[in-house]
N, C-alpha and C positions, 0 to 999 in steps of 0.2 A: 490179202492186199485189194482182191476181188470189192470189197463194201467199200475200201477206202482206196482211191486212188491218190496217184503223187499228187496231180492238181491240189486235190484237196489237201494234202502233204503241207503243201508248199504254201496255200491260202490259209491254212489253219495257224501253219507258223507263222507267218506274217502279223498276221492279227495279234498271235499273243506276244510278239513281238513290238507291237504298238501299242500294247495295253502294259509291258516294261516297260517299256522307253518313259511312257503317261506318267508311271509309277516312279521312275528315277529321278524324274525330271520335277516334282514336286517335293522328292524326298533334300532334293539340292538345295529347292527355297528356303530351306528351315535350316543347312549346315550351316557352320562359321565358314567366315569363307580363307582358313587355315587350311582346309579340305581340302584338296586341289584332285580334279580328272572327274569330276561327278558328273559336272556337263559332258564331256566324249562317252561315258559310263553312257546318259541316258539318248546323247546322239546315235550312238552303234544302236544297238535295238529299232533306232527309229529309222536307220538306213537301211538295215535286213529286212525293215516294212516294207517299206518302198522297192523294194527287192523283189519279194517273194508278190507283191501286187500284178510288178509287170512281169514276172515268172507266171503268176498263174493265167498270166492272160494273151498267151502262148496261143497263135494260132487267130485271136483277134486284133492282135498291134502287127505292125510291123515286126520283122526279127530285129534287128537294130534297138528294137524298147524290149521287146518280150526275150531276148537271148542273149544281144551281147549288152546292152547299159543294167542288166541284173548281174552277171557275173564280174562286171565290174566293181557295183556298186557290195556287191556281196565281197569282195576281197578288202573295197576302201571301210564298209560296216566291222571287219573284222580287224581291221587296223587301227578303226578308232576306238574301237574294246581296248585294245592295246598302248595306246597312246596314252589314252586316260589312266592304266594301269603304271604306267611310268610316272607319270603328275601324281597320280595318288602316294605312290612310293619315293616321289622325289628324286628321279631319274631322269638327265635329260635328254629329252624327245628328237633323235635323227628325223626328222620331220623330211628333213633336203633329199635325203638317200630313197626314204621311203616314197615320196612323190616319184622319183625317177624309176622305182619299183615297179612303180604302177603302169607304165608307159609298155615295156612289154606285153603284161597283165593285157594289159586293153588291146596291144598288136593279136595276141592270138587268139582274143575272142572276135575280135574284128574277123579277122585272118580266116579263122576254121569255120566261122558263122556266112560270111558275107560272099568272101573271098573261092574259097576249097574249102565248102562244110563238109565239115569230117567231123562228130560227135565224140568220137572215140578217141584220136587227136588231143580235141581240144581239153577233155578232160583227163587227160596222162598227161598233159601240161600246165595245165591249173592245178591238180590236187596239190600238187607240192608246194605249190606256191603259199598254199591255203594250209597246208601241214606246216607249213616251214614256221608261220606268223603264229600257230597255235602254238608250236613248241617253244618257241621264244617266249611268250606272254606266259606258258607253264615255268620257264624258267625262273623268268621275272619274279613271278609270283613265288617258285619255289627259294630262293636267294634271297627275297627281301620283305615278305609278310610275315607275321609271327606267328608260330603253329598252334592255329584254331581252329573249329571247325570248319568255319568260311573258308578260310585259306585252302586246306585241307580239301576240300569238294571244289572249290573252283580250280585246284591244280590236277585232281584227277579228272575231271571233265575235262581237261583242256588235252589231258593224254587222252584220253577214250576222245578225242576229234581229233588229234593225229593219227591217233588208231582207224579210224573212218578212212581219213586221206588218204592213206598207205592200203588200206584194202580197196578201196575203189580205184587205185594208181592201178595194184596188183591183177584186180578184175580187167580190167579194159585191157591191162599188155595182155592177160592170155587168150580174152575173146576176141573173136575179129565179130561179130553181131551185133554190136550193140550202135542202137539206131538216135535213143536220145530219151532223157528221162524219164518219156511218159511211156516208154516201152513197159507195161504190163509184164512182161515175160524176162525179164531182168533183173536179176536180184539187184539192180541198182537201185531198186526202189525202195527196198526194206534198208540200205542204207543212207537215204535219203529221211526213212522216217527216225533211222536210229539218230541221226544229226539234228533232226529235229529238235527231237528227247533233250538233246546233251545239246544245243543253243538255248532251250528253255532252263536249263539246269543251273549254266553259267552265269544267263541274266540272275535268277536265285541267288550264285554265289556270289555277284557280283554286289547285291541288295543287303546281304549279310555282312561282308566284308566291311562296306559303309555303315552300318549301323553299328558294327565292334569299334570301329573307328570314332563313330560318334562317342560312343559309352564309354570309351576310354578317354575323351577330351575334357567329357563332362567331370571326369572321377578325376582328373587333372586342375580339374579349374577349381573343383570342391577342397580338391588338399593344397594346394600351391598359390602366392601370389601374385597377380595378375603383371605387377610391374618388375619385380626380380626373378621369378619363378622360385623363391626359397617357400619351405613348406610356410603353410598357414600360423596360426596363433591355434588353433583348434587343433587342429593337425599336431604339434607340437606337442599341447597340453597331453593329449592321450599318447602321443610316444614316449614322454619322459612317467606317466603316470604306469605306461606296462615293463617299463626298460626299470622302473622303481619297485617296482611288484616282482620283478626277472631276479634283482638283487637279493629282495627280501628272502625267496624259497632258496636261493644256491650262496647268499654270503657273497656276492659278486660284489665289482666297486664301478660306479659310473660317473662321471664328471658333468658336469652343467655351465655351460659359461652364456654372460648376458654381456654383450658387446652394443657399444653406441658410440657412432660418430662425434669427435666434437666440435663444441661452434657449430652445427648444422646450417642452424639460423641464420648465420652468418652465410652462408654460401647459398642459400635460394635467396636471401637478398640483395646478395652482391651479384651474383651470378643468373637468375633468377629459377623457377620452381624444374623448371627442365633440366637444367644442366644439374639443378641437384635430384633430380631423379634420374640423368648417365649415374650420378657417383654413386645413390645407390646399388645402380644395377653395378656399373663395376665392382663395388665391393663384397656383392654375394659372387659374382663371377670368382674374382682372386678368392676368397675363403673356398668354396671348393674344390678348388685347384690343389690344395691341402689335406683335404679329409680321405679319410676313408671311405671304402663301400657302405661301411654300418652305421658310420657318424651323419647326423642331421641336422641342416640349418636352415632355422625358421626366422620369417619377423616379425613378430611382433607388434609393429605398429609405427610411425614416424621412421627414426631412424635408428631404431634398440631392435636386436638382433639375439637370437636365442642360439646356440649352441650344443647339441647333446652327444655325449662322448660314449659309447656306452665301452663297459670293461676298461676303463681309463682311470688309473689311479693321480691321485696328483700331482706327482713328480712331473706325467710324462702330461698329461692336460697341461703342465705348467708352460713347458715345452713347447707344446701346440700353440699357446695361447700367446707367446712370445713371440713364436712364429710368427702368425696372422699381425699383430702388434707390428712388429719389421718388415714384412711385407707390406702393409698398405703406406705407412711413414715415407719408405723408398720407391717406392712406383708410384704414387699419387702425385699427381703435378696437373696447374692449372684447372680447377685451383686443387693447392695441396693441401691433405688434408689428414687428419688421423682417429685411431679408433682407443678407445679406452674401455678396459675387460675386466669382468669382476667374474671371479671364478671360486666354486664349490665342489666338493663330492660327498655321495650320502655318507651319515657317520653312524646313526641308529638307525637301530629297524625299527623304529617310528619315526621317521622320516618320512614329509610328506612334499608332495611337489609344493604347494606352497612355503613347505618351510626352505626348499633348497632353491625356489624362486627368489624369499626372503634375504638367506644368506648369501647368494650371490649377486643380488640388489647392494646390499649393506658394502659387499667387496667394491663393486662399480664402484659407489660413489666412497670409498675412501681413496680406489683411484685416481678418480676427478680432483679428490681436494687436494693430494699430492703433485696437482699441476696437470693431469688428465695423459694421452698417451704414454698410461702404462697396466699393466698386471696388478691386478688385488685377488687375494685370493683367502676366504672360510673356511 
């Protein structure tokens, strides 16, 4: 620690935080608006950057600006990162509670700096506050984040931050000679270096989590219809072809349903396209409630949907189709609408996806010929 004193560590940490804040801010501008929390994640290292610059100016600026305010901003910056993670994972932040928690933090920083200066007591009171925020953040990521490298990195780094705060508290508790963070003879300088490294790694973890979320979002958009959230036609073609090949290898059976909303054009003409869009969304949502985990619903275009039922013989598939038809007929209102369904299963080893789609389409045509709101099978 002789060649790299605490002041240098603090200033370097601030500079790195400023860079991370800029990177996160630039990334946020290119992310879709449904990914929340990035603004807070970008603000957190910037706040810590300001805290580090002020803290590094100790001896040059009044103690309120170089000690009290940096301690307050340190707590705020760490909380803002936690606030961003709550938004990121869809957890409602208790902002008012944390604003109230800031009051005793500020009071401790002011009292034991300006009124009754005591670095050791200030450290013993503020370290648990920081450790608590780190611990709550770690718990949030552990319970809400998917098990990926980025989430594990962030979780482990946060636990390390908790451990650092505990050790700083215990060291201050046992030592009576703590004079300040710039004391080169104090082990607190080592903890400061470790803490700076942890903060840097944590910001890297947040960046990785944001990137993983963006990749997942792009993958979802590539395979799901933007209106109904059913699978796209391209995905359904691939899924049906794969399932058909699996049926050939193992001698299994699959069912394919083509579903078409009856007189859908009249709904658009009478109620408008926005209401027609809501009908499509309602239909897809209702159908999904009747499906198994392995079943896949796709939108082929307009009001036409395709349903893949793996490991499903014709009698069972017919029951599923009738349930869908009956549910739509009974629950739809203002406007009332119905659905016609064409159903088929793989029958020969040489059946192709086009063959199944043609048979299901023929069955759908027959259902419509018989008056709609029916299930036809071939």
